[in-house]
C-alpha positions in Angstrom: -47.1 65.1 138.1 -48.3 66.1 135.1 -45.5 64.2 132.5 -44.9 65.5 129.7 -46.7 64.7 126.5 -44.8 63.3 123.8 -44.1 64.3 120.3 -46.4 62.4 118.4 -44.3 62.5 114.9 -41.3 61.4 116.9 -39.7 59.6 119.3 -39.4 61.2 123.1 -35.1 61.4 123.8 -36.3 59.2 126.9 -38.0 56.4 124.4 -35.3 56.9 121.5 -32.7 56.1 124.3 -34.6 52.9 125.7 -34.9 51.8 122.0 -31.0 52.4 121.6 -30.1 50.6 124.8 -32.6 47.6 123.7 -31.5 47.2 120.3 -27.2 47.3 121.4 -28.5 44.3 124.1 -25.7 46.3 126.6 -25.4 49.9 125.4 -24.6 52.2 128.8 -25.9 56.3 128.3 -23.4 58.8 130.2 -25.2 60.5 132.7 -24.1 64.0 131.1 -25.6 62.7 127.6 -28.6 63.2 129.6 -28.0 66.6 131.0 -24.9 66.0 133.4 -24.3 65.2 137.1 -27.9 65.7 139.1 -29.7 65.8 136.2 -33.5 65.6 136.4 -35.7 65.8 133.4 -38.5 68.5 134.1 -41.0 65.1 133.7 -39.8 64.2 137.0 -39.9 67.5 138.7 -42.7 68.2 141.2 -44.6 71.6 140.5 -44.7 73.1 143.6 -47.0 76.1 145.4 -45.8 78.2 148.3 -48.6 79.9 150.6 -47.4 82.6 152.8 -43.4 82.7 150.6 -42.9 86.3 152.3 -42.3 85.7 155.8 -39.7 83.6 157.7 -40.3 79.9 156.9 -42.1 80.1 153.6 -38.7 81.8 151.8 -36.9 78.5 153.8 -38.7 76.1 152.4 -39.5 77.4 149.1 -35.7 77.5 148.6 -35.2 74.1 150.1 -37.0 72.8 147.0 -35.0 74.5 144.3 -34.5 71.7 141.9 -37.8 70.9 141.7 -40.5 73.3 140.0 -41.4 76.2 142.0 -44.5 77.5 140.0 -46.0 79.8 141.9 -45.5 82.1 144.8 -48.5 83.3 147.4 -48.4 86.3 150.2 -51.5 88.3 150.9 -48.7 90.9 152.1 -47.1 93.0 148.7 -46.4 96.5 150.7 -43.3 97.7 150.4 -42.0 96.1 153.7 -42.7 93.2 152.2 -41.3 93.8 148.8 -38.1 94.9 150.6 -38.0 91.2 152.9 -38.6 89.3 149.8 -35.7 91.3 147.5 -33.5 90.8 150.6 -33.8 86.7 150.3 -33.6 86.6 146.6 -36.4 84.5 146.2 -37.7 86.9 143.1 -34.1 85.7 141.3 -34.2 82.4 142.5 -38.0 81.5 140.8 -38.2 84.5 138.1 -40.8 82.4 136.5 -43.1 81.5 139.4 -46.8 82.8 139.1 -47.6 85.4 142.0 -51.1 86.1 144.0 -51.9 86.9 147.0 -55.3 84.8 147.1 -54.5 81.5 147.3 -58.2 80.5 146.5 -57.3 81.8 143.3 -54.4 80.4 142.9 -55.9 77.1 143.2 -58.5 77.7 140.8 -56.1 79.0 138.2 -53.1 77.2 138.2 -54.1 73.8 136.9 -50.2 72.6 137.0 -49.8 72.6 140.8 -48.9 69.3 142.6 -47.9 70.2 145.6 -48.4 73.2 148.2 -45.8 74.7 151.1 -48.2 75.9 153.4 -46.2 78.6 155.6 -48.6 81.4 156.8 -49.3 82.2 160.2 -51.2 79.6 162.2 -54.5 80.7 161.8 -55.0 79.8 158.1 -52.6 76.8 158.0 -55.7 75.3 157.9 -57.5 76.2 155.5 -55.0 76.2 152.8 -54.2 72.7 153.5 -57.5 71.5 153.4 -58.3 73.2 150.2 -54.8 72.1 148.5 -55.9 68.3 150.0 -59.2 68.5 148.2 -57.7 68.8 145.3 -55.8 66.7 145.1 -52.5 68.4 146.2 -49.7 67.2 148.1 -49.0 69.4 151.2 -46.0 70.6 153.4 -47.3 72.8 155.9 -45.7 74.7 159.0 -45.7 73.8 162.6 -47.9 73.7 164.7 -50.1 71.8 162.0 -53.1 74.0 163.1 -54.4 76.3 165.9 -57.4 74.2 166.9 -57.6 70.3 167.9 -60.4 70.6 165.9 -58.6 71.4 162.3 -56.0 68.7 163.5 -58.4 66.0 163.2 -60.2 67.2 160.2 -56.7 67.6 158.2 -55.6 63.9 159.9 -58.8 62.7 158.4 -58.8 64.2 154.7 -55.5 63.4 153.8 -56.2 59.7 154.5 -59.6 60.4 152.7 -57.6 62.0 149.3 -54.4 60.0 149.4 -52.1 62.7 149.6 -48.5 62.7 150.6 -48.3 65.1 153.7 -45.2 66.6 156.0 -45.2 69.1 159.1 -42.6 71.6 159.1 -40.9 70.1 162.5 -37.3 69.5 160.8 -35.9 68.0 163.4 -37.8 64.7 163.0 -35.5 64.4 159.4 -32.4 64.6 162.0 -29.6 62.2 163.3 -30.5 63.1 166.9 -33.8 61.7 166.8 -33.2 58.5 165.6 -29.8 58.0 168.3 -32.3 58.6 171.1 -34.2 56.3 170.4 -31.6 53.5 170.0 -30.0 54.4 172.8 -32.7 54.3 175.0 -34.1 51.5 172.8 -30.9 49.8 174.0 -30.9 50.4 178.1 -28.8 53.7 178.0 -31.2 55.0 181.1 -33.5 52.2 181.6 -37.3 52.9 181.4 -38.4 56.4 181.0 -41.3 57.7 183.4 -40.4 61.6 183.0 -39.6 64.2 180.4 -38.6 67.9 180.9 -39.0 70.3 177.8 -37.9 73.9 177.8 -37.5 76.7 175.3 -36.3 80.5 175.6 -39.4 81.6 173.6 -41.0 83.9 173.5 -38.9 86.3 171.6 -41.7 88.6 171.1 -44.3 90.3 173.7 -46.9 88.5 175.4 -49.4 88.9 177.8 -50.4 92.2 177.4 -54.4 93.7 176.3 -55.2 94.2 172.6 -54.0 97.7 170.8 -56.9 100.2 171.0 -55.3 102.3 168.0 -56.1 101.9 164.9 -53.2 102.7 162.0 -54.0 102.5 158.5 -53.3 99.1 156.5 -50.0 99.3 154.8 -50.7 99.9 151.0 -50.6 96.7 149.3 -51.5 94.2 152.6 -55.2 92.7 151.8 -55.7 92.8 155.5 -59.2 90.3 155.1 -57.1 87.8 153.5 -54.3 87.8 156.4 -57.4 87.4 158.8 -59.2 84.6 157.0 -61.1 82.4 159.1 -60.0 83.9 162.5 -62.6 86.6 163.7 -62.2 90.3 162.3 -60.1 92.8 164.1 -58.8 96.8 163.2 -55.0 95.8 161.3 -52.3 96.4 163.4 -48.2 95.9 163.5 -48.4 94.0 167.0 -50.3 91.2 164.8 -48.4 91.6 161.6 -45.9 90.7 160.4 -43.9 89.4 163.6 -46.1 89.2 166.7 -49.0 87.3 165.7 -48.0 84.3 167.5 -48.6 85.9 170.9 -52.6 85.9 170.4 -54.6 83.6 170.4 -57.0 84.5 167.5 -54.1 83.5 165.3 -51.0 81.6 166.9 -50.3 79.3 169.6 -47.8 81.4 171.6 -44.8 79.9 172.4 -45.5 76.0 173.3 -47.3 75.9 169.9 -43.7 77.9 168.4 -41.2 75.1 170.2 -42.9 71.9 171.5 -43.4 70.4 167.6 -39.8 70.8 167.8 -38.7 70.1 171.3 -41.2 67.7 172.1 -40.7 65.6 169.1 -38.2 63.2 170.4 -39.8 62.4 173.5 -43.1 62.2 171.7 -41.7 59.8 168.8 -39.3 57.7 171.0 -41.5 57.2 174.3 -44.6 56.9 171.5 -46.6 59.0 173.7 -49.9 59.2 172.1 -52.3 61.1 173.3 -52.3 62.3 177.0 -54.4 61.6 179.6 -54.6 64.8 181.4 -52.6 68.6 181.3 -52.6 71.3 183.8 -51.0 74.3 183.1 -49.6 77.0 185.2 -49.2 80.7 183.9 -47.4 84.0 184.7 -48.6 87.1 183.6 -47.8 91.2 183.2 -48.3 93.0 186.1 -48.8 96.5 185.8 -49.7 99.7 187.6 -53.5 101.8 186.9 -55.2 103.9 189.1 -57.1 102.6 192.4 -60.8 102.0 192.5 -61.6 105.4 193.9 -58.9 107.4 191.8 -56.4 108.2 194.1 -53.2 106.7 194.6 -52.0 103.8 192.2 -52.9 100.0 192.5 -50.9 97.0 190.9 -52.8 95.0 188.6 -52.5 91.8 186.5 -53.1 91.5 183.1 -54.5 88.4 182.8 -56.6 88.1 180.0 -58.1 85.8 176.8 -56.9 87.6 174.0 -52.5 87.0 174.4 -50.7 84.4 175.4 -49.1 84.7 179.2 -45.3 85.8 179.6 -44.5 82.6 180.6 -46.3 79.2 181.3 -45.4 76.0 183.2 -47.6 72.4 181.8 -47.4 69.4 183.0 -48.9 66.7 181.0 -50.0 62.5 182.1 -49.4 59.8 179.8 -50.9 56.6 180.4 -48.5 53.6 179.9 -48.6 52.1 176.2 -47.0 48.7 177.3 -45.0 46.9 179.7 -41.9 48.5 178.4 -43.1 51.6 177.7 -44.6 53.2 181.3 -46.8 55.7 182.0 -44.4 58.9 181.9 -45.2 62.8 183.2 -44.0 65.4 180.4 -42.8 68.8 182.1 -42.9 72.0 179.5 -41.2 75.1 180.5 -40.9 78.4 178.7 -40.8 82.4 179.0 -37.0 82.0 181.1 -38.8 79.3 183.7 -35.9 76.5 183.5 -36.4 72.4 185.2 -34.3 71.9 188.2 -31.2 71.8 187.3 -29.9 67.9 187.1 -27.4 66.7 189.7 -25.6 65.1 187.3 -25.3 68.3 185.5 -21.5 68.7 186.1 -20.9 72.6 187.7 -19.4 74.2 184.5 -22.4 72.9 182.2 -25.3 75.0 181.2 -28.5 74.0 180.3 -28.9 74.9 176.8 -31.6 77.9 175.7 -34.1 74.9 174.6 -33.8 71.5 175.3 -34.8 68.3 177.0 -33.9 65.9 179.6 -35.3 61.8 179.2 -35.4 61.1 183.4 -35.0 57.0 183.0 -34.5 54.7 185.7 -30.5 54.0 185.7 -29.9 57.5 184.4 -30.6 60.7 182.1 -30.1 61.7 178.8 -29.9 65.5 177.8 -30.2 67.3 174.3 -30.5 70.7 172.9 -33.5 72.1 170.8 -34.0 69.6 168.1 -32.9 66.7 169.5 -29.2 67.9 168.3 -25.9 65.9 169.9 -27.5 64.0 173.0 -25.3 63.1 176.0 -25.6 61.3 178.4 -25.3 62.7 182.0 -22.5 63.4 183.5 -20.0 63.4 180.6 -18.2 60.8 182.1 -21.4 58.2 181.4 -21.4 59.7 177.8 -17.4 58.6 177.5 -17.8 55.3 178.8 -21.2 54.1 176.7 -20.6 52.0 174.3 -22.8 53.2 171.6 -25.3 50.5 169.9 -25.1 49.6 166.7 -27.3 51.8 164.0 -30.6 50.2 163.6 -33.2 52.9 162.5 -33.1 54.3 158.6 -31.4 57.7 157.9 -33.0 60.3 156.1 -31.4 61.6 153.2 -31.8 65.3 152.4 -33.4 67.7 154.6 -36.9 67.4 155.5 -38.4 69.1 152.4 -36.4 66.7 150.4 -37.9 63.4 152.1 -41.4 65.1 151.1 -40.2 65.5 147.7 -38.7 61.6 148.1 -42.2 60.5 149.3 -44.0 62.2 146.2 -42.1 60.7 143.9 -42.2 57.2 145.7 -39.1 56.6 146.9 -39.6 57.0 150.8 -41.9 57.8 153.4 -42.8 61.0 154.2 -41.6 61.2 158.6 -43.8 63.6 159.7 -47.1 62.9 158.0 -50.0 63.7 159.2 -50.8 60.5 160.8 -47.9 61.6 162.9 -47.7 65.0 163.2 -51.8 65.1 163.7 -51.5 63.5 167.2 -48.5 65.1 168.4 -50.1 68.8 167.2 -53.1 67.7 169.4 -51.3 66.5 172.1 -49.2 70.2 172.1 -52.5 72.4 171.3 -53.4 70.9 174.9 -51.1 72.3 176.7 -52.6 75.6 174.3 -55.8 74.9 175.7 -54.8 74.7 179.7 -53.0 77.7 179.1 -56.8 79.7 178.9 -57.9 77.8 182.1 -54.5 77.9 184.5 -54.1 76.1 187.9 -57.1 73.5 186.7 -56.0 69.7 185.6 -57.9 69.5 182.4 -58.8 65.0 181.7 -59.1 64.4 178.0 -61.1 62.0 176.4 -59.4 61.2 173.0 -61.9 59.3 172.1 -64.6 62.1 171.6 -62.0 64.7 171.2 -63.4 66.5 174.8 -62.6 67.3 178.2 -64.1 65.5 180.3 -64.0 67.6 183.5 -64.8 70.6 182.0 -67.4 71.4 179.3 -66.9 75.2 178.5 -63.1 74.1 178.1 -64.8 72.0 175.3 -65.6 75.1 173.1 -62.1 76.1 172.7 -61.8 72.6 170.8 -63.4 73.2 168.0 -62.3 76.1 165.7 -65.6 78.8 165.3 -65.5 80.2 161.9 -66.0 84.0 160.5 -68.4 83.9 157.9 -67.6 82.8 154.5 -64.6 80.6 156.2 -65.4 77.1 156.8 -63.4 73.7 155.9 
């Protein structure tokens, strides 16, 4: 953080009180003298900029940091629709003094007072923005998934270590109570050794599995489409991409898996210390549409299977090797698009599976939780009622996930989802996305060499291919 310079002709307020305390020997300065309850001196606050503040989580992340100094707000979209969303969120009213930018590169070049950057853009620009910030020594909070491709994830992890900055990925459940309860209960032997996990989500809640649009509507005034495309291949503007459905497309997002697995799989990945998977196999469901027959007569049903958009639904099987005697090999199964795991026999007839959740299958029982590891329960409920919970052994996070990052910047704590953790976790998620490109084929992953060892053509998608003028 940038410390305010003390007045050269007089003591600063802080120096004055420090000196007075030394003279009196026992003088206690009441909090209200320094500015009231909860007061932070300006020099104790972090100067934060947000890239991608006009949509969704960018607004939420920024508001969660409102007790710090929000000094800059950047978004490529200043269209009428974007302005309406911003006004509705009242972000301009909360941070009237923040400078506004279209281009994050200009922001980083011009504004030297930035200490930390929140990156809440679509997935395909996470890496370039975060890298540019870290290279300037800025701390970064990057929305999940950390990147769109595996090579970018490795690059960000390496850069965070090189530039010694404080990092956090925006999987907010990792700061929650649920994941800590699960870890304590499993360590206590509540369900025995875990060898199988089922994770699912009700996403996508946007269209997937369709071909690219062919019409070319006019770019809305105020939207810089070239900047929005960033490092991805150029294509004409279409509302099918921006502002909401970009997750559908391989060029811009990571589908339902990339959107939700960083939340839903987090407890399993963290608690079981899964590390890198040894293999992944994906199965996909695509739209079936009617098209004219090959002879021009009648209609035929055609599967819309393409390499542009993620499938309507998928099932992905991960295999993780044993990590120790107490942590045996694990099969983790992912389901999305309305597909659910087999209903556990232990679940009472009147209880439903949550829309998104996880089931841990142990040698001695099962444990189920909802999206962000919330309210974990042993099943059936009678087991939960009988269970004597162990004492708390894992430190709890005070405040929000964003606050945990800020506290780490100030040297008061460690960021729980820093890139050393969230990088390998994101890579695991993205291996599932890679599997969706090669459905029904087992991909064997060589983590040491960052490559698929049994299907060379898959490695093209491990690396990120940047549009001319863009790079890390």
